PyMOL Python script that loads the backbone (N, CA, C, O; Angstrom):
from pymol import cmd

cmd.read_pdbstr("""\
ATOM      1  N   ASN A   1       0.840  -1.195   0.000  1.00  0.00           N
ATOM      2  CA  ASN A   1       0.000   0.000   0.000  1.00  0.00           C
ATOM      3  C   ASN A   1       0.879   1.252   0.000  1.00  0.00           C
ATOM      4  O   ASN A   1       1.788   1.384   0.820  1.00  0.00           O
ATOM      5  N   ASP A   2       0.602   2.152  -0.916  1.00  0.00           N
ATOM      6  CA  ASP A   2       1.373   3.390  -1.022  1.00  0.00           C
ATOM      7  C   ASP A   2       0.893   4.420  -0.007  1.00  0.00           C
ATOM      8  O   ASP A   2      -0.303   4.554   0.251  1.00  0.00           O
ATOM      9  N   ARG A   3       1.862   5.149   0.566  1.00  0.00           N
ATOM     10  CA  ARG A   3       1.543   6.232   1.491  1.00  0.00           C
ATOM     11  C   ARG A   3       1.311   7.511   0.704  1.00  0.00           C
ATOM     12  O   ARG A   3       1.914   7.726  -0.347  1.00  0.00           O
ATOM     13  N   VAL A   4       0.432   8.354   1.223  1.00  0.00           N
ATOM     14  CA  VAL A   4       0.200   9.674   0.654  1.00  0.00           C
ATOM     15  C   VAL A   4       0.716  10.687   1.670  1.00  0.00           C
ATOM     16  O   VAL A   4       0.295  10.686   2.827  1.00  0.00           O
ATOM     17  N   ILE A   5       1.631  11.552   1.230  1.00  0.00           N
ATOM     18  CA  ILE A   5       2.171  12.582   2.111  1.00  0.00           C
ATOM     19  C   ILE A   5       2.045  13.938   1.420  1.00  0.00           C
ATOM     20  O   ILE A   5       1.954  14.013   0.195  1.00  0.00           O
ATOM     21  N   SER A   6       2.041  15.003   2.213  1.00  0.00           N
ATOM     22  CA  SER A   6       1.952  16.337   1.628  1.00  0.00           C
ATOM     23  C   SER A   6       3.237  16.644   0.859  1.00  0.00           C
ATOM     24  O   SER A   6       4.330  16.244   1.261  1.00  0.00           O
ATOM     25  N   SER A   7       3.083  17.354  -0.245  1.00  0.00           N
ATOM     26  CA  SER A   7       4.211  17.616  -1.143  1.00  0.00           C
ATOM     27  C   SER A   7       5.017  18.842  -0.751  1.00  0.00           C
ATOM     28  O   SER A   7       6.200  18.939  -1.075  1.00  0.00           O
ATOM     29  N   GLY A   8       4.392  19.767  -0.063  1.00  0.00           N
ATOM     30  CA  GLY A   8       5.070  21.013   0.262  1.00  0.00           C
ATOM     31  C   GLY A   8       5.020  22.024  -0.866  1.00  0.00           C
ATOM     32  O   GLY A   8       5.677  23.062  -0.789  1.00  0.00           O
ATOM     33  N   LEU A   9       4.257  21.747  -1.913  1.00  0.00           N
ATOM     34  CA  LEU A   9       4.180  22.665  -3.049  1.00  0.00           C
ATOM     35  C   LEU A   9       3.262  23.853  -2.791  1.00  0.00           C
ATOM     36  O   LEU A   9       3.261  24.807  -3.570  1.00  0.00           O
ATOM     37  N   SER A  10       2.478  23.815  -1.711  1.00  0.00           N
ATOM     38  CA  SER A  10       1.627  24.954  -1.363  1.00  0.00           C
ATOM     39  C   SER A  10       2.185  25.619  -0.114  1.00  0.00           C
ATOM     40  O   SER A  10       3.006  25.038   0.596  1.00  0.00           O
ATOM     41  N   VAL A  11       1.739  26.825   0.145  1.00  0.00           N
ATOM     42  CA  VAL A  11       2.185  27.516   1.359  1.00  0.00           C
ATOM     43  C   VAL A  11       1.380  27.077   2.575  1.00  0.00           C
ATOM     44  O   VAL A  11       1.738  27.410   3.705  1.00  0.00           O
ATOM     45  N   THR A  12       0.300  26.336   2.358  1.00  0.00           N
ATOM     46  CA  THR A  12      -0.577  25.929   3.453  1.00  0.00           C
ATOM     47  C   THR A  12      -0.015  24.771   4.253  1.00  0.00           C
ATOM     48  O   THR A  12      -0.034  24.807   5.484  1.00  0.00           O
ATOM     49  N   TYR A  13       0.487  23.743   3.578  1.00  0.00           N
ATOM     50  CA  TYR A  13       0.940  22.535   4.269  1.00  0.00           C
ATOM     51  C   TYR A  13       2.408  22.267   3.960  1.00  0.00           C
ATOM     52  O   TYR A  13       2.800  22.258   2.793  1.00  0.00           O
ATOM     53  N   PRO A  14       3.221  22.050   4.987  1.00  0.00           N
ATOM     54  CA  PRO A  14       4.628  21.727   4.738  1.00  0.00           C
ATOM     55  C   PRO A  14       4.791  20.327   4.157  1.00  0.00           C
ATOM     56  O   PRO A  14       3.872  19.510   4.213  1.00  0.00           O
ATOM     57  N   ARG A  15       5.944  20.065   3.611  1.00  0.00           N
ATOM     58  CA  ARG A  15       6.259  18.772   2.999  1.00  0.00           C
ATOM     59  C   ARG A  15       6.384  17.671   4.056  1.00  0.00           C
ATOM     60  O   ARG A  15       6.880  17.903   5.158  1.00  0.00           O
ATOM     61  N   GLY A  16       5.918  16.454   3.690  1.00  0.00           N
ATOM     62  CA  GLY A  16       6.186  15.276   4.505  1.00  0.00           C
ATOM     63  C   GLY A  16       5.168  14.923   5.564  1.00  0.00           C
ATOM     64  O   GLY A  16       5.434  14.051   6.392  1.00  0.00           O
ATOM     65  N   ILE A  17       4.001  15.570   5.573  1.00  0.00           N
ATOM     66  CA  ILE A  17       2.977  15.218   6.555  1.00  0.00           C
ATOM     67  C   ILE A  17       2.216  13.997   6.050  1.00  0.00           C
ATOM     68  O   ILE A  17       1.735  13.993   4.917  1.00  0.00           O
ATOM     69  N   ASP A  18       2.103  12.957   6.883  1.00  0.00           N
ATOM     70  CA  ASP A  18       1.343  11.760   6.497  1.00  0.00           C
ATOM     71  C   ASP A  18      -0.129  12.113   6.336  1.00  0.00           C
ATOM     72  O   ASP A  18      -0.737  12.702   7.230  1.00  0.00           O
ATOM     73  N   ILE A  19      -0.695  11.750   5.192  1.00  0.00           N
ATOM     74  CA  ILE A  19      -2.103  11.995   4.915  1.00  0.00           C
ATOM     75  C   ILE A  19      -2.891  10.699   5.031  1.00  0.00           C
ATOM     76  O   ILE A  19      -3.923  10.658   5.701  1.00  0.00           O
ATOM     77  N   GLY A  20      -2.421   9.653   4.391  1.00  0.00           N
ATOM     78  CA  GLY A  20      -3.149   8.392   4.417  1.00  0.00           C
ATOM     79  C   GLY A  20      -2.458   7.320   3.600  1.00  0.00           C
ATOM     80  O   GLY A  20      -1.296   7.447   3.212  1.00  0.00           O
ATOM     81  N   VAL A  21      -3.211   6.257   3.352  1.00  0.00           N
ATOM     82  CA  VAL A  21      -2.715   5.105   2.599  1.00  0.00           C
ATOM     83  C   VAL A  21      -3.680   4.836   1.449  1.00  0.00           C
ATOM     84  O   VAL A  21      -4.895   4.833   1.646  1.00  0.00           O
ATOM     85  N   VAL A  22      -3.146   4.610   0.251  1.00  0.00           N
ATOM     86  CA  VAL A  22      -3.975   4.314  -0.921  1.00  0.00           C
ATOM     87  C   VAL A  22      -4.593   2.933  -0.748  1.00  0.00           C
ATOM     88  O   VAL A  22      -3.885   1.947  -0.544  1.00  0.00           O
ATOM     89  N   LYS A  23      -5.920   2.870  -0.831  1.00  0.00           N
ATOM     90  CA  LYS A  23      -6.634   1.604  -0.684  1.00  0.00           C
ATOM     91  C   LYS A  23      -7.161   1.066  -2.012  1.00  0.00           C
ATOM     92  O   LYS A  23      -7.308  -0.144  -2.178  1.00  0.00           O
ATOM     93  N   ASN A  24      -7.443   1.960  -2.954  1.00  0.00           N
ATOM     94  CA  ASN A  24      -7.995   1.521  -4.233  1.00  0.00           C
ATOM     95  C   ASN A  24      -7.710   2.593  -5.281  1.00  0.00           C
ATOM     96  O   ASN A  24      -7.794   3.787  -4.993  1.00  0.00           O
ATOM     97  N   ILE A  25      -7.370   2.164  -6.498  1.00  0.00           N
ATOM     98  CA  ILE A  25      -7.185   3.081  -7.619  1.00  0.00           C
ATOM     99  C   ILE A  25      -8.061   2.595  -8.761  1.00  0.00           C
ATOM    100  O   ILE A  25      -8.051   1.415  -9.113  1.00  0.00           O
ATOM    101  N   SER A  26      -8.830   3.534  -9.341  1.00  0.00           N
ATOM    102  CA  SER A  26      -9.705   3.158 -10.456  1.00  0.00           C
ATOM    103  C   SER A  26      -9.695   4.265 -11.507  1.00  0.00           C
ATOM    104  O   SER A  26      -9.549   5.441 -11.174  1.00  0.00           O
ATOM    105  N   PRO A  27      -9.854   3.883 -12.788  1.00  0.00           N
ATOM    106  CA  PRO A  27      -9.871   4.885 -13.852  1.00  0.00           C
ATOM    107  C   PRO A  27     -11.184   5.664 -13.852  1.00  0.00           C
ATOM    108  O   PRO A  27     -12.247   5.124 -13.543  1.00  0.00           O
ATOM    109  N   GLU A  28     -11.084   6.941 -14.204  1.00  0.00           N
ATOM    110  CA  GLU A  28     -12.277   7.763 -14.403  1.00  0.00           C
ATOM    111  C   GLU A  28     -12.927   7.338 -15.722  1.00  0.00           C
ATOM    112  O   GLU A  28     -12.259   6.755 -16.576  1.00  0.00           O
ATOM    113  N   PRO A  29     -14.220   7.623 -15.897  1.00  0.00           N
ATOM    114  CA  PRO A  29     -14.913   7.203 -17.128  1.00  0.00           C
ATOM    115  C   PRO A  29     -14.238   7.673 -18.421  1.00  0.00           C
ATOM    116  O   PRO A  29     -14.301   6.978 -19.435  1.00  0.00           O
ATOM    117  N   SER A  30     -13.598   8.838 -18.394  1.00  0.00           N
ATOM    118  CA  SER A  30     -12.941   9.345 -19.608  1.00  0.00           C
ATOM    119  C   SER A  30     -11.711   8.514 -19.978  1.00  0.00           C
ATOM    120  O   SER A  30     -11.268   8.531 -21.127  1.00  0.00           O
ATOM    121  N   GLY A  31     -11.162   7.790 -19.004  1.00  0.00           N
ATOM    122  CA  GLY A  31      -9.967   7.002 -19.245  1.00  0.00           C
ATOM    123  C   GLY A  31      -8.681   7.813 -19.178  1.00  0.00           C
ATOM    124  O   GLY A  31      -7.591   7.257 -19.311  1.00  0.00           O
ATOM    125  N   LEU A  32      -8.796   9.125 -18.973  1.00  0.00           N
ATOM    126  CA  LEU A  32      -7.614   9.985 -18.929  1.00  0.00           C
ATOM    127  C   LEU A  32      -7.041  10.141 -17.523  1.00  0.00           C
ATOM    128  O   LEU A  32      -5.853  10.420 -17.357  1.00  0.00           O
ATOM    129  N   LEU A  33      -7.884   9.961 -16.524  1.00  0.00           N
ATOM    130  CA  LEU A  33      -7.466  10.188 -15.144  1.00  0.00           C
ATOM    131  C   LEU A  33      -7.696   8.957 -14.288  1.00  0.00           C
ATOM    132  O   LEU A  33      -8.466   8.067 -14.651  1.00  0.00           O
ATOM    133  N   LEU A  34      -7.029   8.915 -13.162  1.00  0.00           N
ATOM    134  CA  LEU A  34      -7.254   7.868 -12.166  1.00  0.00           C
ATOM    135  C   LEU A  34      -7.819   8.507 -10.907  1.00  0.00           C
ATOM    136  O   LEU A  34      -7.517   9.658 -10.593  1.00  0.00           O
ATOM    137  N   SER A  35      -8.625   7.764 -10.206  1.00  0.00           N
ATOM    138  CA  SER A  35      -9.184   8.197  -8.930  1.00  0.00           C
ATOM    139  C   SER A  35      -8.692   7.236  -7.856  1.00  0.00           C
ATOM    140  O   SER A  35      -8.602   6.032  -8.093  1.00  0.00           O
ATOM    141  N   ALA A  36      -8.373   7.764  -6.674  1.00  0.00           N
ATOM    142  CA  ALA A  36      -7.849   6.906  -5.610  1.00  0.00           C
ATOM    143  C   ALA A  36      -8.662   7.078  -4.337  1.00  0.00           C
ATOM    144  O   ALA A  36      -9.046   8.191  -3.978  1.00  0.00           O
ATOM    145  N   ASP A  37      -8.923   5.963  -3.656  1.00  0.00           N
ATOM    146  CA  ASP A  37      -9.525   5.995  -2.327  1.00  0.00           C
ATOM    147  C   ASP A  37      -8.379   5.988  -1.327  1.00  0.00           C
ATOM    148  O   ASP A  37      -7.505   5.122  -1.379  1.00  0.00           O
ATOM    149  N   ILE A  38      -8.385   6.953  -0.418  1.00  0.00           N
ATOM    150  CA  ILE A  38      -7.318   7.102   0.573  1.00  0.00           C
ATOM    151  C   ILE A  38      -7.895   6.872   1.962  1.00  0.00           C
ATOM    152  O   ILE A  38      -8.897   7.481   2.335  1.00  0.00           O
ATOM    153  N   GLU A  39      -7.254   5.986   2.729  1.00  0.00           N
ATOM    154  CA  GLU A  39      -7.636   5.787   4.129  1.00  0.00           C
ATOM    155  C   GLU A  39      -6.777   6.724   4.972  1.00  0.00           C
ATOM    156  O   GLU A  39      -5.556   6.576   5.004  1.00  0.00           O
ATOM    157  N   PRO A  40      -7.399   7.691   5.658  1.00  0.00           N
ATOM    158  CA  PRO A  40      -6.620   8.648   6.446  1.00  0.00           C
ATOM    159  C   PRO A  40      -5.838   7.965   7.566  1.00  0.00           C
ATOM    160  O   PRO A  40      -6.274   6.950   8.110  1.00  0.00           O
ATOM    161  N   VAL A  41      -4.676   8.531   7.906  1.00  0.00           N
ATOM    162  CA  VAL A  41      -3.895   7.998   9.020  1.00  0.00           C
ATOM    163  C   VAL A  41      -4.448   8.495  10.355  1.00  0.00           C
ATOM    164  O   VAL A  41      -4.034   8.025  11.415  1.00  0.00           O
ATOM    165  N   VAL A  42      -5.374   9.436  10.302  1.00  0.00           N
ATOM    166  CA  VAL A  42      -5.943  10.043  11.506  1.00  0.00           C
ATOM    167  C   VAL A  42      -7.412   9.661  11.629  1.00  0.00           C
ATOM    168  O   VAL A  42      -8.133   9.618  10.633  1.00  0.00           O
ATOM    169  N   ASN A  43      -7.851   9.386  12.849  1.00  0.00           N
ATOM    170  CA  ASN A  43      -9.272   9.192  13.122  1.00  0.00           C
ATOM    171  C   ASN A  43      -9.867  10.575  13.367  1.00  0.00           C
ATOM    172  O   ASN A  43      -9.713  11.131  14.455  1.00  0.00           O
ATOM    173  N   PHE A  44     -10.546  11.136  12.365  1.00  0.00           N
ATOM    174  CA  PHE A  44     -11.054  12.499  12.451  1.00  0.00           C
ATOM    175  C   PHE A  44     -12.147  12.660  13.503  1.00  0.00           C
ATOM    176  O   PHE A  44     -12.408  13.780  13.943  1.00  0.00           O
ATOM    177  N   ASP A  45     -12.788  11.578  13.913  1.00  0.00           N
ATOM    178  CA  ASP A  45     -13.797  11.656  14.968  1.00  0.00           C
ATOM    179  C   ASP A  45     -13.163  11.972  16.321  1.00  0.00           C
ATOM    180  O   ASP A  45     -13.834  12.496  17.210  1.00  0.00           O
ATOM    181  N   LYS A  46     -11.889  11.661  16.483  1.00  0.00           N
ATOM    182  CA  LYS A  46     -11.209  11.884  17.764  1.00  0.00           C
ATOM    183  C   LYS A  46     -10.228  13.054  17.718  1.00  0.00           C
ATOM    184  O   LYS A  46      -9.660  13.424  18.745  1.00  0.00           O
ATOM    185  N   LEU A  47     -10.030  13.627  16.558  1.00  0.00           N
ATOM    186  CA  LEU A  47      -9.076  14.717  16.387  1.00  0.00           C
ATOM    187  C   LEU A  47      -9.660  16.013  16.932  1.00  0.00           C
ATOM    188  O   LEU A  47     -10.756  16.416  16.543  1.00  0.00           O
ATOM    189  N   GLU A  48      -8.933  16.662  17.830  1.00  0.00           N
ATOM    190  CA  GLU A  48      -9.395  17.928  18.391  1.00  0.00           C
ATOM    191  C   GLU A  48      -8.514  19.100  17.968  1.00  0.00           C
ATOM    192  O   GLU A  48      -9.019  20.181  17.665  1.00  0.00           O
ATOM    193  N   GLU A  49      -7.211  18.891  17.947  1.00  0.00           N
ATOM    194  CA  GLU A  49      -6.296  19.970  17.590  1.00  0.00           C
ATOM    195  C   GLU A  49      -5.136  19.426  16.773  1.00  0.00           C
ATOM    196  O   GLU A  49      -4.745  18.268  16.914  1.00  0.00           O
ATOM    197  N   VAL A  50      -4.597  20.276  15.924  1.00  0.00           N
ATOM    198  CA  VAL A  50      -3.406  19.940  15.154  1.00  0.00           C
ATOM    199  C   VAL A  50      -2.447  21.116  15.265  1.00  0.00           C
ATOM    200  O   VAL A  50      -2.849  22.267  15.097  1.00  0.00           O
ATOM    201  N   LEU A  51      -1.194  20.831  15.544  1.00  0.00           N
ATOM    202  CA  LEU A  51      -0.160  21.861  15.596  1.00  0.00           C
ATOM    203  C   LEU A  51       0.948  21.445  14.646  1.00  0.00           C
ATOM    204  O   LEU A  51       1.526  20.368  14.784  1.00  0.00           O
ATOM    205  N   ILE A  52       1.239  22.303  13.683  1.00  0.00           N
ATOM    206  CA  ILE A  52       2.305  22.030  12.731  1.00  0.00           C
ATOM    207  C   ILE A  52       3.399  23.062  12.948  1.00  0.00           C
ATOM    208  O   ILE A  52       3.167  24.264  12.822  1.00  0.00           O
ATOM    209  N   ILE A  53       4.586  22.585  13.274  1.00  0.00           N
ATOM    210  CA  ILE A  53       5.731  23.465  13.493  1.00  0.00           C
ATOM    211  C   ILE A  53       6.663  23.302  12.304  1.00  0.00           C
ATOM    212  O   ILE A  53       7.092  22.192  11.989  1.00  0.00           O
ATOM    213  N   THR A  54       6.971  24.402  11.653  1.00  0.00           N
ATOM    214  CA  THR A  54       7.864  24.342  10.497  1.00  0.00           C
ATOM    215  C   THR A  54       9.158  25.085  10.807  1.00  0.00           C
ATOM    216  O   THR A  54       9.187  25.991  11.639  1.00  0.00           O
ATOM    217  N   GLY A  55      10.191  24.697  10.143  1.00  0.00           N
ATOM    218  CA  GLY A  55      11.467  25.375  10.281  1.00  0.00           C
ATOM    219  C   GLY A  55      12.162  25.139  11.611  1.00  0.00           C
ATOM    220  O   GLY A  55      13.050  25.906  11.982  1.00  0.00           O
ATOM    221  N   PHE A  56      11.779  24.097  12.334  1.00  0.00           N
ATOM    222  CA  PHE A  56      12.393  23.811  13.631  1.00  0.00           C
ATOM    223  C   PHE A  56      13.836  23.377  13.444  1.00  0.00           C
ATOM    224  O   PHE A  56      14.129  22.510  12.620  1.00  0.00           O
ATOM    225  N   GLN A  57      14.718  23.970  14.194  1.00  0.00           N
ATOM    226  CA  GLN A  57      16.129  23.595  14.179  1.00  0.00           C
ATOM    227  C   GLN A  57      16.513  23.192  15.592  1.00  0.00           C
ATOM    228  O   GLN A  57      16.453  24.025  16.496  1.00  0.00           O
ATOM    229  N   PRO A  58      16.906  21.940  15.814  1.00  0.00           N
ATOM    230  CA  PRO A  58      17.325  21.548  17.161  1.00  0.00           C
ATOM    231  C   PRO A  58      18.544  22.357  17.574  1.00  0.00           C
ATOM    232  O   PRO A  58      19.373  22.709  16.735  1.00  0.00           O
ATOM    233  N   PRO A  59      18.656  22.653  18.862  1.00  0.00           N
ATOM    234  CA  PRO A  59      19.811  23.437  19.304  1.00  0.00           C
ATOM    235  C   PRO A  59      21.115  22.702  19.009  1.00  0.00           C
ATOM    236  O   PRO A  59      21.194  21.478  19.112  1.00  0.00           O
ATOM    237  N   GLU A  60      22.118  23.466  18.644  1.00  0.00           N
ATOM    238  CA  GLU A  60      23.421  22.864  18.351  1.00  0.00           C
ATOM    239  C   GLU A  60      24.068  22.393  19.640  1.00  0.00           C
ATOM    240  O   GLU A  60      23.929  23.024  20.688  1.00  0.00           O
ATOM    241  N   THR A  61      24.772  21.285  19.553  1.00  0.00           N
ATOM    242  CA  THR A  61      25.493  20.761  20.704  1.00  0.00           C
ATOM    243  C   THR A  61      26.709  21.641  20.964  1.00  0.00           C
ATOM    244  O   THR A  61      27.461  21.971  20.046  1.00  0.00           O
ATOM    245  N   VAL A  62      26.888  22.008  22.206  1.00  0.00           N
ATOM    246  CA  VAL A  62      28.056  22.801  22.576  1.00  0.00           C
ATOM    247  C   VAL A  62      29.271  21.890  22.499  1.00  0.00           C
ATOM    248  O   VAL A  62      29.256  20.798  23.066  1.00  0.00           O
ATOM    249  N   GLN A  63      30.312  22.314  21.814  1.00  0.00           N
ATOM    250  CA  GLN A  63      31.490  21.481  21.576  1.00  0.00           C
ATOM    251  C   GLN A  63      32.090  20.954  22.873  1.00  0.00           C
ATOM    252  O   GLN A  63      32.401  19.765  22.948  1.00  0.00           O
ATOM    253  N   GLY A  64      32.264  21.779  23.888  1.00  0.00           N
ATOM    254  CA  GLY A  64      32.879  21.351  25.135  1.00  0.00           C
ATOM    255  C   GLY A  64      32.016  20.387  25.921  1.00  0.00           C
ATOM    256  O   GLY A  64      32.543  19.512  26.608  1.00  0.00           O
ATOM    257  N   ALA A  65      30.690  20.526  25.837  1.00  0.00           N
ATOM    258  CA  ALA A  65      29.782  19.670  26.611  1.00  0.00           C
ATOM    259  C   ALA A  65      29.865  18.229  26.141  1.00  0.00           C
ATOM    260  O   ALA A  65      29.794  17.310  26.957  1.00  0.00           O
ATOM    261  N   GLU A  66      30.012  18.018  24.853  1.00  0.00           N
ATOM    262  CA  GLU A  66      30.082  16.661  24.315  1.00  0.00           C
ATOM    263  C   GLU A  66      31.384  15.976  24.746  1.00  0.00           C
ATOM    264  O   GLU A  66      31.385  14.784  25.053  1.00  0.00           O
ATOM    265  N   ASP A  67      32.484  16.724  24.768  1.00  0.00           N
ATOM    266  CA  ASP A  67      33.777  16.164  25.151  1.00  0.00           C
ATOM    267  C   ASP A  67      33.854  15.832  26.636  1.00  0.00           C
ATOM    268  O   ASP A  67      34.530  14.878  27.023  1.00  0.00           O
ATOM    269  N   SER A  68      33.161  16.617  27.482  1.00  0.00           N
ATOM    270  CA  SER A  68      33.256  16.403  28.925  1.00  0.00           C
ATOM    271  C   SER A  68      32.495  15.173  29.388  1.00  0.00           C
ATOM    272  O   SER A  68      32.751  14.669  30.482  1.00  0.00           O
ATOM    273  N   GLU A  69      31.554  14.672  28.571  1.00  0.00           N
ATOM    274  CA  GLU A  69      30.777  13.489  28.951  1.00  0.00           C
ATOM    275  C   GLU A  69      31.592  12.216  28.803  1.00  0.00           C
ATOM    276  O   GLU A  69      31.261  11.210  29.431  1.00  0.00           O
ATOM    277  N   ASN A  70      32.627  12.224  28.009  1.00  0.00           N
ATOM    278  CA  ASN A  70      33.418  11.015  27.742  1.00  0.00           C
ATOM    279  C   ASN A  70      34.505  10.817  28.742  1.00  0.00           C
ATOM    280  O   ASN A  70      35.256   9.845  28.653  1.00  0.00           O
TER     281      ASN A  70
END
""", "prot")
cmd.dss("prot")
cmd.show_as("cartoon", "prot")
cmd.util.cbc("prot")
cmd.orient("prot")
């Protein structure tokens, strides 16, 4: 099963957020497009809040602190 993740091509959603899993793919009547059924990774009935943090950079390790632990 293929995973669906956000592409990051819009300003609304950052890249790499899990959206769901492809459950079924079928051709549209025109034969030019495909339609996919996606099972969300989230149970929306229980979802109350979402917080998306972008651009997070973990603090750099202080050079001396790493050496003193050894």
